[in-house]
N, C-alpha and C positions, 0 to 999 in steps of 0.2 A: 240389482238383486242383493238381498241381505244374506248375512251368514246363517240366520235361522232357516231361510228357504233351502240353502244348500244342505244344512244339517238334516232337515226333515226329508228332503229328497233322497239322501243317502240311506236313511233308515227305511224308507219305503222300498227302495231297491233291494235291500237285504231281505225284507219280509217277502217280497215277490219271489225272490230266488228260493227262499225257504218253502214257500207255498208250492212251488213247482217241484222241488227236489224231494220234500218230505213224503208225499204219497208214494212216489216210485220207490223210495227207500223202504217204506213199510211193506209194499207189495213184494219187493225182492226178498225181504227178510222172511215173510210168510211163505213164499215159494221155497226158499231155502230150507226152512224148518220142515215143511210138508214133504219135501223131497227126501230129506234125511229120515223122516219118520216112515216114509213108504219103503224106501230101499233098505234101510238099516235097522229100523226098530219094529218091523211088522210082527216078529215072533214074540214080542214081549206081551205081558199081560195088559188087560184093560186098565188096571189100577196104575200101572206105570205110565201108560199113555195119558191117563187123566192128570197125574202129577206133572208130567212133562208139559201138558197143555197149560196147566195152572202156572207153572214157572214162566213159560214163554209168554203166554197172553196176559197173565195176572201180574207179572213182575217186570218183564223186559219192556212191555208196552208202556206202563206208567213211568218207569225210569227214563225211558226214551223221551216221553212227553215232558217229564220234569226238567231233564237237561235242555230240552229244546226251549221250554218257557224261560228257564234260568238264563240261557244264552241270549234270548230276546230281551230280557230285563237288563242284563249287563250292557247290551248294545244301546238300549234306550237311555240308560244312565250315562254312558259315555257320550252319547249324542247330546244329552241335556247339558253335561259339564262342558263339552266343547262349545255348545251354544252360549252358555253363560260366559265362558272365557272370551269368546269372540265378541259378545255384546259389551263386556267390560273393556276389552281392547278398543272396541269401536268408540266407547264413551271417552276413554283416555285420549284417543286420537282426536276426537271432536273438541275436547277441552284444550288440548295442545294447539289444535288449529285455531280455536277461538282466541287463546292467549297470544298466539303469533299474530293473528289479525289485529288484536287490541294493541299489541306492541308496535305493529306497523302503523296503525292509526295514530298512536301516541307519538311515535317518531316522526311521522308525517306532519302532525300538528306542531311539534317542536321545531322541526325544520322550517315549516311554513311560517310560523309566528316568531321565530327567533329574531332578536334585535341585531344579531350578526348576519351578514350577507352569506347565504348558503346557495350556491349555484352548482349545477351539473353541466358538464361539457362532454361532447362526443369526441371521437378520436381526432377529428379535424378542428377541434376547438370551438364548435358551434354550441351556443347556449341552448340547453334543453329544459332546464327549470330555473326559476327566478323567484326567490321567496320574498316575504314581506320586508325582512331586514334589508335585503338588497334594494328594494324600492325606497326605503327610508334613507339609506346611506347615499345612493347614487341618483335618486330622483326619477329613474326610469320605471315605467310600469312593465309588468311581465310581457304584455303583448308587444311592447316596443323593442324588446331585447331577444325574446325566444326566437330561434332560427337564424340569429346573426352571430358573427364571430365575436369572441370576447375582447378582441382588440379595440372594440368600441369604447371601452373604459380604460384602456392603457394609454398613458401620455405618449405623444409622438417621439419625444426624446428617448424614452425607454424602449420604444419599438426600434428606434434607430440603433440603440446599443445592443439589440438582440435579446431582450428579456423574454419575449414570447418563446423563442427557440430554446433559450437556456432553461426556462421552466419545464418545457416539454421533455428536454433531455434529462433533467434531474428526476422528474417523475418516472420516466421510462426506466432509468437506471436503478433508482432506489425504491421506487414504488410510492414514494411520498416526498413532500418537502414541508418542513414545519417551521413556524415562527419567522417567516421571511418578511422583513420590513420593506415595504415598497410604497409606490404612489399610484393612485388611480384618479381618473377624471370623472366628475359628476356631470349630470345633464346640464347644469347651469354653468359649467366651465370651471368650477372651483376644484382645487387639488385636495384630494383626501389621502391622508397617510393611513395605510392599513397594515395589519399583521396577517399575513397570508399563510394558510395551511392547505395543501393540495394533496389528494390521495387518489390512487387508481381505483377504478370500479371493475368488477368481474361479473360475468353471467353465471348461470348454473353449471355450465360446462367448464368454468375456470378461465374463460377467454376474457381478455381486456376489452371492455366496451366503451371506456371513456374515463372520466375523472370527476371528482367532486372538489369544490373549492370553498373554504370558509374564510371570509374576510372580516376582520374586526377593525372598526374605526378607532384609531389611536391618535387622531390629529391633536386633540386637546392635551393628551399626555405628552406628546412630542413637543408641542409648543411650551408646555410647562417645563419640561426638561431643558429645552433651549433657553427659556427665560432664566432658569436656575443657573445654567452654564454662564449666561451673560452676567448674572449677578455675581457669580463666583469670580469671573474674570475681573469685574469691576471691583469686587472686594479685595482680590489679590493685588490689583493695581493700587487701591487705596492703602492696603496694608503695607505694600512696598513703599508708597509715598510717605506714610506715617512713620514707617521704620527708618526711612532716611531722615525724616525730620527729627525723630527721637535720637537717632545717632548723632545728628548735627547738634541737637540740644544737649545731649550727653557730653559731647566733646567740648561744647561751650561751657557747660557746667564744670567739667574737669579743669578747663582753662581758668574759669573764675575761682574754683576751689584752690588751684595752685596760687592764683593771685592773692586770695584771701589768706591762705597759709603763710605766704610771704609777708602780707601785711600784718597778720597776727604775730608772726615772729618779730617783725619790727616793733609792733605795739608792745609785745612782751619786753623787748629790749628797752623801749621807752619807759615802760612801767617800772622796770628794774632801775633804770636811771632816775626816774622820779622818786622811787622809794629811797634810793641811795641819797639823792639830793635832799629830800625831806628829812631823812635821818641825820644827814650831815648838818643841814641848816639848824635842825632842832638842837643837836648837840652843840653847835657853835653858838646858838642864841642862848642856850641855857646857862652857859658859863658867865657871859656878861650880865645877864639878867640876875643871876645869883649875886654877882658883885654889886649891882645896882640896889637890889633889895637889902643887902647887908649894909651898904652905905647909908641908905635912907633910915634903916633901923638905928644905926649909930648916931645919925643926926637927930633923930627923934628921942632916943632913950639911952644914948651912950654916956660916956663919962663927961662929955661937954655937950649936952643936948641944946638944941635950938629952942629958945623960949619966946621968940617973937611969934605972936599969934598968927599973923598973916603968913609968915614963912612956914609955920607948922602946918597950916591948912594946905598950903601948896605942896609941902613935902608929903602930907598924907594922901593927897590926890595922886601925886606921882607914885607913891608906894602902892596904892590900890590898883592903879592901872598897870604898874610893873608886875604886881602879883597876878593880876588877871592875864597879862601876856605870858607870864611864866606858866600859869595853869594851861593856857592854850597850847603853848609849845610842848608841855609835858603830855597833854592829851594826844597831840599829833605824833609825838615820839612813841607813845604807847601803841597807837594804831599801827605805826610802821613796824614795830617789833612783832606785833601779832601777825601782820601780813607776811612777815619774814619767817613765820613758823617758830617763834621763840617763846610761845606761851607754855609754861610748865605748870601742870596741875598736881596738887598734893591732896588727893581725896582722903577723908577720914570721917569717922563717926563723931557727931557733935550734937549738942542740944540746941535746936533751932530757937526755942523760946528764950533761952539764956542769951543767945547771940543778939536777938532782937532787943532785949532789955539793955544790953551793953550799948548798942548803937543809939537807942533812945537816950540813955544817960549821957552820951557824948554831946548830943544835940541840946539836951536840957542844960548842960553845963555852959553852953555858949549863950544862954539867955535869949533864945529866940522868942518871938512874940506869939507863937502858936502853942497850944497845949496838946499833949499826946494821950491817946487812949491805949493803954497797954493790952497785950494779948490776954485773953481769958482762958485759953486752952491749958490743960494740965496733963502731965504725964504722957506727952506725945513721944512716939518712938524717935530714935536718933535719925538725923539725915546723913546721907553719905555724899559728901561733896568737899570741895576745897573751902575751908573755913574762911580764909582771908578774902578769896574772891566773892564768897557769899556776903561777907561783911561789906565789901565794896559795893555790891549790888544794892544792899539795903541802904547804905549811906547815900547813894545816888538817888534812889527812889524817894527817900524822905526829903532830901534837899529839893528835889523837883516838886514835891507836894507843898513844901514851905514856900517856894518861890511863886507858886500860882494860887496860893490860898490867902484870903484876907487875914490880917492879924487877929489874934484871939479866937480864931476858928479851930476846931479840933482836927487832928490828924490821927486816924485810927490805924493800928497795926494788928493783924490777926494771923494765926497759923492753925491749920487743920490738916487732917490726913484721911485718905480713903482706903488705907491698907496697902496701897501700891506706891504712892508718892506723898510728899508733904507739900502743901500749897501755902504760900505766904502772900498776904495782900496788904497794900498800902493805900488808904482811901483819904481823899481830901474833900473840902467843900469849896473848891475853887471855881474858876471860870468854865471849866469843862473843855471838851475837844469836839469840833465839828465831826459829824458822822463820816463825811468823806475823807477825813484826815486820820481816822483811827488806825486804819491798816497801813498807814505810811509813816507813822511817827517813829517806828523802829528802824527806818532806813537811814543810811549814813548821810550826814549833812542835810537831813530834812528838818525844816523849821516851819512851824505853823505861824501864819501871818496874823498877828493880834491887832493890827491897826494902832499900835501903841508905840510912839516914838520916844517915850520918856524912860523906858526900861529896856535892858538888854537881856534876852532870855537864853543865850548860849550860842553855840556854833554848830549844832547838829551832830554831835558825836556821842553824847551821854547814853541815850536810850539804845542806840545801835550797839554800843559797847556792852551794855547790860544784856541785850539779847544774845550777843555772841558768847558772853560768859556763861549764861544760863544754858544755852544749847551745847556748849563745850562740856558741860557736866551732865548731859543726858536729860535735861529738862526743857521746858518751854515757858515763854512769857507772853502775856497778852494784856489788853487794856479794855475797860468798860467805862463809858463816859456819857453823861447827859449834859448838854450844853447849858451853862448857867447854873448847874447844880453841883457839879464836881465830877471827880474821876476816881477810878479804882484800878490800880496796877497789880496784877497777880503773876507770880512765877512758881513753877513746880520743880522739885528736885527729888531724886530717888531716895528711898529709905535704906538705911543700913541693912545689909544682908540680902538686898534685892538688886543691887547695882554694882556688885563687886565683880564685874566682867569688863572686858575691853570694849568701851564704846566705839562705834564706827567713826572713822575719819582719821584726822592727822594731828590732834593736839598731843603733846608729849607729857608723859609722867616722869617723875624723877628717875634718872638712870638712862633716859633716852627712849623708853618704850612709848609707842603711840597710844594716845588715849582719846583724842577727839580732834576734829579739824581745827586749825588755828583760828582763834577768834580775835576780833579787833577790840579787845577789852582794854580798859585803862587801869594802870596802877602806878604808884609813886616810885617803886623800886625798893622801898624799905619796908614794904608790908603794910603801910598805912594807906587807906583809900585817899585819893587826891580829891580835892574839892572840885576841880574842873571835870573829873569824871562824872560828877552829877550835873554840871552846868553846861557840858559840852554841846548839847543840841537837843533840847527838850521841847517837845510840842511846838 
């Protein structure tokens, strides 16, 4: 029966009660009025009686009817409002019931089709529901499991350790157990590692009627974690092994370093001994060579010279070879001095073109067979360098060009500047230098093999000395050559006003201040460039 039926039945009951009561009330009211009129108002006039009747029957009656009808209307409205409210409540209840049923159906669909195993157990551990996820994980169909104890999927060793009892105790005590990692047995006998969550179930009266279990298959994850652990252990073992190897190698390297340091110290001592020996030998050789040269000069041009032609030729040969040996000893001595850190630089501003012209004049005065092309540059800024050392560099480069150029060919000298440095070049039309030798010709004792046994080209010191002299003054030297066409040697030096700073290294300026690393340059000791400084080791 609906709410509208009850509401209409209540209204009909009220109207039936009113229908029974209202006539009797009217009759009683009329009797009361007539009794009052008969016993108390008889002596009054007819007009008064008429007025009283009009009041009672014309006013009281309609008012009574109005109140009655109004009361009935209010009751009808109240009944209608109650009916609307009941119908609305009924609709809300129906919607809530429908939503609950949809939620139940959705939850049932989720549980039924979940990829995780969701099962329900009664208080005795008997399986009551078995979803699709459980079928996929364990391989049992619902009909094969429902009604059986869940120990069917528990490994015997876990049963022996009391896992079933422990799970029941935990669920009973706490009401749930969450994220318990354990193992289960599938129908085909394989072991499945699962993450178990188990919760108690209650009925409408709050009584425990069983439990639900959600089992997630984490076998692959556990295997991956175990594989990672194994890899970590292997990696730690390899790291420990490599660490031990590195430690052993480090210790061996330290041992070898100590041995190398000791050997280096011994080599340094040997080098010092070598330097001392070379210096001593050079000094000891220079004195007798000077005497020999002087004696030969006296024999050839002294007060009583030798006039025998054959003897003079022999004396001239001895003199030339003695002078050559003297120059070699002087060059070695100069290198030894530089290696000992005894190079002293005296930088000053000077006119580079004027210095080039001076050196050319010296060579022209010697009557060489080559002709010189003088610099064409005018009004160049002053160079900032050691003038004597620069003259020595020029002397050696020109001597080198003469030595490797055919007679009557031109040797060209030029100077130019880019605003930062001044660059001097010496060019010849000689035999040239092989490409593979260009970068080596400035090394100490390096000589280019000419395949020519009739001429001696030097001892491998000249260009090395030039390089070290140039570098000591803050410049650089390089060569450009085409085999069979000639070579050009260039070197750069700072301009005055741009280089008056302490150059890096260890060469000394006058007074003991450091100016640049010691260079193995050659000098004669009296300020004049030595001839061997140009012949010591060129190409």
